[in-house]
Every structure is written in C-alpha cells, then in structure tokens.
C-alpha positions in Angstrom: 50.7 -82.1 60.2 49.0 -84.8 58.7 46.4 -84.1 56.2 43.1 -82.7 57.5 39.9 -83.9 56.9 37.1 -82.4 54.5 34.7 -79.9 56.3 31.1 -80.7 56.5 29.0 -80.2 53.4 28.4 -76.6 52.2 26.7 -77.0 48.8 24.0 -79.2 47.4 25.4 -82.5 45.8 27.4 -82.2 42.3 24.9 -83.1 39.4 26.6 -84.5 36.1 25.3 -84.5 33.1 23.1 -88.4 32.5 22.1 -87.8 29.1 19.0 -90.3 27.7 19.4 -92.2 24.8 18.5 -89.9 22.2 19.9 -86.9 24.3 23.0 -85.2 23.2 26.1 -85.5 25.0 27.3 -82.8 27.1 30.0 -81.6 28.9 29.3 -80.0 32.2 31.4 -81.7 34.5 35.4 -83.6 34.0 33.5 -86.1 35.4 31.2 -87.0 32.4 34.0 -88.4 30.7 35.7 -91.9 32.1 39.6 -91.8 32.9 39.8 -93.7 29.2 38.0 -90.9 27.3 39.8 -88.2 29.0 42.7 -90.2 27.7 41.7 -90.7 24.5 41.0 -87.1 24.4 44.1 -85.9 25.3 45.9 -88.3 22.7 43.7 -86.6 20.1 44.3 -82.9 21.7 48.4 -84.2 21.3 47.7 -85.3 17.6 46.3 -81.8 16.9 48.9 -79.7 18.3 52.0 -81.6 16.9 50.4 -82.4 13.5 48.2 -78.9 12.2 46.6 -79.5 9.0 45.3 -76.3 7.5 43.2 -78.4 5.3 41.2 -80.6 7.6 38.0 -78.9 8.3 35.8 -81.2 10.0 33.8 -79.2 11.4 32.8 -77.3 8.1 29.0 -75.6 8.2 29.0 -76.2 11.6 28.0 -73.0 14.4 28.7 -72.4 17.8 27.0 -70.3 20.3 29.3 -69.1 23.1 26.9 -67.7 25.8 28.9 -65.7 28.1 27.6 -64.3 31.5 31.2 -63.9 33.0 34.0 -62.0 30.4 36.9 -64.1 29.3 40.1 -63.9 27.3 41.2 -67.2 27.3 37.7 -68.8 26.9 36.6 -66.8 23.9 39.9 -66.7 21.9 40.3 -70.4 22.1 37.0 -71.7 21.2 36.7 -69.3 18.3 40.0 -69.9 17.4 39.0 -74.1 17.6 35.7 -73.7 15.7 38.0 -71.6 12.7 40.8 -73.8 12.1 38.2 -76.8 11.9 36.0 -74.9 9.8 33.2 -74.0 11.8 32.3 -70.7 12.9 31.5 -69.5 16.5 29.0 -67.0 17.6 30.0 -64.6 20.9 26.6 -63.4 22.9 28.3 -60.9 25.5 26.7 -60.9 28.9 24.4 -57.8 28.0 23.0 -59.7 24.7 21.3 -62.4 26.4 21.4 -61.5 30.2 20.4 -65.3 30.9 18.3 -66.1 33.7 17.2 -62.4 33.1 16.2 -61.0 30.4 15.9 -64.3 28.8 15.2 -67.6 30.2 17.4 -70.3 30.4 14.8 -73.1 29.1 14.0 -70.5 26.0 17.9 -70.2 25.4 18.5 -73.3 25.2 15.4 -74.1 22.9 16.1 -71.4 20.8 19.6 -71.5 20.2 19.5 -75.6 19.1 17.5 -74.4 16.3 20.5 -72.1 15.1 23.8 -73.8 16.1 25.3 -77.4 16.6 27.2 -76.7 20.1 26.7 -74.4 23.5 29.3 -72.9 24.9 28.1 -71.3 28.1 30.3 -69.9 30.9 27.9 -68.7 33.6 28.1 -67.9 37.6 25.8 -70.2 38.3 26.2 -74.1 37.7 22.4 -74.5 37.8 22.5 -72.2 34.5 24.4 -74.6 32.1 22.9 -77.5 33.7 19.1 -75.8 32.9 20.9 -75.2 29.3 21.8 -78.9 29.1 18.5 -80.0 30.4 16.7 -78.3 27.3 19.0 -78.5 24.4 19.0 -80.6 21.9 22.5 -80.2 21.3 25.6 -80.6 23.3 26.3 -77.8 25.9 29.4 -77.4 27.0 30.5 -75.9 30.4 33.4 -73.5 30.0 33.5 -72.5 33.4 30.4 -72.3 36.3 30.8 -71.7 39.9 31.1 -75.3 40.5 33.7 -76.5 37.9 36.0 -75.3 35.5 36.3 -78.7 33.4 37.8 -77.1 29.9 40.1 -75.5 32.2 41.9 -79.3 33.7 41.6 -80.8 30.1 44.1 -78.1 29.1 46.1 -78.8 32.8 46.0 -82.4 32.2 47.5 -82.2 28.6 49.9 -80.0 29.9 51.2 -82.7 32.2 50.7 -85.5 29.7 53.0 -83.9 27.3 55.5 -83.2 29.8 55.5 -86.9 31.9 54.2 -88.9 28.7 52.1 -90.2 31.2 49.8 -89.1 34.2 50.0 -92.3 36.0 52.0 -91.7 39.3 52.3 -87.7 38.6 52.0 -85.7 42.1 50.1 -82.7 41.3 50.1 -80.3 44.5 47.2 -77.0 44.5 47.5 -74.3 46.7 45.0 -72.0 47.7 41.3 -71.4 47.4 39.2 -74.8 47.2 37.0 -73.5 44.2 35.9 -74.7 41.1 39.7 -75.4 39.6 39.9 -77.6 42.4 36.7 -79.4 42.3 37.4 -80.1 38.5 40.9 -81.3 39.5 39.7 -83.6 42.2 37.4 -85.2 40.0 39.9 -85.9 37.5 43.2 -86.7 38.3 42.6 -89.9 41.0 40.5 -91.7 38.3 44.4 -90.8 36.1 46.5 -92.5 38.5 47.5 -89.4 40.0 48.1 -88.4 43.4 46.1 -84.7 44.3 47.3 -82.8 47.3 45.4 -79.6 48.1 46.6 -77.1 50.6 43.9 -74.8 51.6 42.9 -72.5 54.8 40.4 -74.0 57.4 37.1 -72.8 55.8 38.6 -72.5 52.2 38.7 -76.4 50.9 36.7 -78.2 48.3 33.4 -78.9 48.5 33.5 -81.8 50.9 30.7 -83.5 48.6 32.8 -83.3 45.3 35.4 -84.7 47.3 33.6 -87.6 48.1 32.6 -88.0 44.8 36.2 -87.7 43.6 37.0 -90.4 46.4 34.4 -93.4 45.1 35.6 -93.0 41.5 39.2 -93.2 42.0 41.4 -96.1 41.2 45.0 -95.6 42.0 45.6 -92.3 42.5 44.9 -90.2 45.7 43.4 -87.3 47.1 44.9 -85.6 50.5 44.0 -82.4 51.8 46.9 -80.2 54.2 47.0 -76.9 55.9 50.5 -77.0 55.6 51.5 -75.7 52.1 55.0 -76.7 52.2 53.7 -80.4 53.3 51.3 -80.9 50.3 53.9 -79.3 47.9 56.8 -81.8 49.2 58.3 -83.7 46.3 55.5 -82.5 44.0 55.9 -82.6 40.2 53.7 -79.7 39.8 52.6 -76.9 42.1 49.3 -75.3 41.0 47.6 -72.2 42.2 44.6 -69.5 41.2 43.2 -66.5 42.2 42.4 -66.3 46.0 39.2 -64.7 44.6 36.9 -65.5 41.7 35.1 -63.1 39.7 32.1 -61.8 41.6 34.2 -62.2 45.1 36.3 -58.7 44.5 34.5 -57.2 47.6 36.5 -60.5 49.8 39.6 -59.6 48.5 40.7 -57.5 51.2 39.5 -60.3 53.4 41.2 -62.9 51.6 44.7 -61.5 51.5 46.0 -62.2 54.8 44.1 -66.0 55.4 45.7 -66.6 52.0 48.8 -64.9 52.5 51.0 -68.0 53.2 49.8 -70.0 50.4 51.6 -68.0 47.8 53.4 -69.8 45.2 57.0 -68.3 45.4 60.4 -69.2 44.9 60.7 -70.6 48.4 57.5 -72.8 48.4 58.6 -74.3 45.0 62.0 -75.4 46.5 60.2 -77.7 48.5 58.8 -79.5 45.2 60.6 -82.4 43.4 63.3 -81.3 41.2 62.4 -79.8 37.9 58.6 -79.3 39.2 56.6 -76.9 36.9 54.3 -74.0 38.1 50.9 -74.0 37.1 48.1 -71.0 37.0 45.0 -71.2 35.2 45.1 -67.2 34.4 44.4 -64.4 35.2 46.9 -64.0 37.7 46.9 -61.4 40.9 50.6 -61.1 40.3 52.0 -60.7 44.1 49.3 -62.1 45.3 49.0 -65.8 44.6 52.0 -66.1 42.4 55.1 -64.2 42.1 57.1 -62.4 39.3 59.9 -64.8 40.2 57.8 -68.0 39.6 55.7 -66.9 37.0 58.0 -65.6 34.5 60.7 -68.2 35.6 62.1 -71.6 34.0 59.6 -73.2 36.4 56.3 -71.7 35.0 54.3 -73.7 32.7 51.5 -71.2 32.6 51.4 -70.0 29.2 51.8 -73.4 27.9 48.5 -74.5 29.9 46.8 -71.2 28.1 47.8 -72.6 24.7 46.8 -76.2 25.5 43.2 -74.7 25.9 42.8 -74.6 22.4 44.4 -77.8 21.4 42.3 -79.7 24.3 38.8 -77.9 23.3 39.6 -78.6 19.4 39.4 -82.6 20.5 36.7 -81.7 22.9 34.2 -80.2 20.1 35.2 -83.3 17.8 34.0 -85.6 20.5 31.1 -84.2 21.4 30.0 -83.9 17.7 31.0 -87.1 16.4 34.3 -86.4 14.5 36.5 -88.5 16.5 
C-alpha cells in the first residue's frame, strides 16, 4: 500500500507562541524550539544525566507552579524532582484547587501566579488554556500536555533515541496508532532534525492535517509519510512507537476504538518487520494487551522506562533554558 494523503482539516490551525521583545519565552509547542535549539537542549540533558552534581543548584530560590487539570505520574514527579535537584521548589496545584477556566479564569490565574512563581507548568485538556496562560503570564509557561501537543514527552523521546544512536539524522521512527497530541509533537520535531517519520493510523484517526502541513513546510532532510498498513510503516524502522488508543477524557470511546485499532497493536510479529535491534517506545500510561503486548513492553527491545526516566533530564534542561541558566 502506498502512503496515504492526510484527511481534510478538522481543527483550527496550530498556534505557536510568538513572544514579543519584552515577553518571557514559553514552551507551548515543540516547534517553539528550532532544530539547533532542540539539539542544544538534548546535549545539555545528556550532560546533566551523565554527570550528576549534587552541589549544582542553579535554580536556588526559584519556584514553579504545576497547574494540573489532569492527574499524572511522570509529569508531576519529573518536574517536582527536577526543580528540587536544581535547587528550586515546585508547588503542585491539583485539578480541584484551581479549576482552571471554571472557578479561576485563565487570565486571572496567569496574572496571579506570575506574582508568586518564576515558571508555570500546565497540564490541561484544551490547548487554548495553556496558550491563554502564556498570553497573560509575565513568566515562562510550559505546556506539560494539551489536546494538541505533548512537547515535554517528545523531548524525552528524542533524548532516548539521541543517546542510543549518537545522532538523530537518518533515524527512522514509525508511530503506530492514534494520530493524537504525541503524534503532533513528533511531526513538528522529527523532520527538522533529519529523521524519517512514518505514521500508521486507521482511516479517520490521522494527525491533524494542518499540523502535518506545518511540519512538512519546516522539514529539512527528514520526511513524513502516512500509511494504513502498520507493517509497511514499520519496515526497517529503528524505533516503533505507540500510545493509548484513547486519551484521558475519551474513555467512553474505548469499546468503539478497540476493533478499529486492533491491527495497530505493537506485538512481536509487527516488531519483526522493523530493523534489527529496533526499539519499542510508549509514552505511558499503557493499556497492556491493547496497544502493546506484555512481551514487547517487558522485552529486550523496550526502551519505555528509559523514556520515562528521560522526562526528568530533558525537563531539567528545558527549565534551565527558559530560566536563562544555559
């Protein structure tokens, strides 16, 4: 089967942060960092990982507000530990405490938090909420997840492949499953770094074509292709990536999506079509036995827990970059 063209646009165009001269630098989209800036950040993350220094506290006296509409294991713990190990402090604000956009307006929350903290980390349902925080905050805002993108996760994913291959140029990555926020961030990052990115998605579940258009416009030597057949997409891939077939808030669609996505499961048979020594990737949390099997998740090809660990190191580098410490 030949690659398929993206479907017609279903959502509004991607909005990237464009700070004015006096505004703080935000990280709302992976596209907010140029390929060179991404590579510099990954180099800094590797340095922090390989040469830990308990006395290195560049963020002493710095505070971060973690504004969460969605609960999380990796996002919360990695940002809290990152701030602690760099000498700063993180304040977790649970979904019930702010009720962003309901009890507390986005504009007011941004302006108030800017008086208290040095950086805002927001994990939200709607991308418009994190974009609204950035528009009205006088401190950097980090998108820790929205319905449009998962740019912090992609930093960890790129770091995982970077430390394994020594370079990202020429790495072939196959993403199999739902064309969701993770897929969007991969599309906006990978081609500009010289990676070959292949998507295998069911009809109607492709990445947003407007984001794909933006990603293709900015690519250099890399490529993006979209397939229906997951076997064809993973052919000779160095890494095979998947995510949940339904995101938080889409649980009511689980039974509908299961038969549609069944052939897109990462299992030993599908992985056998990838390149020798290919790795299996998942951003977690995983529904074992659905999008990925136990055999693959717990097998020698899995780098799932490396990805999870690398959230910490990549986010340390991101915090240092946004707060002027790199």
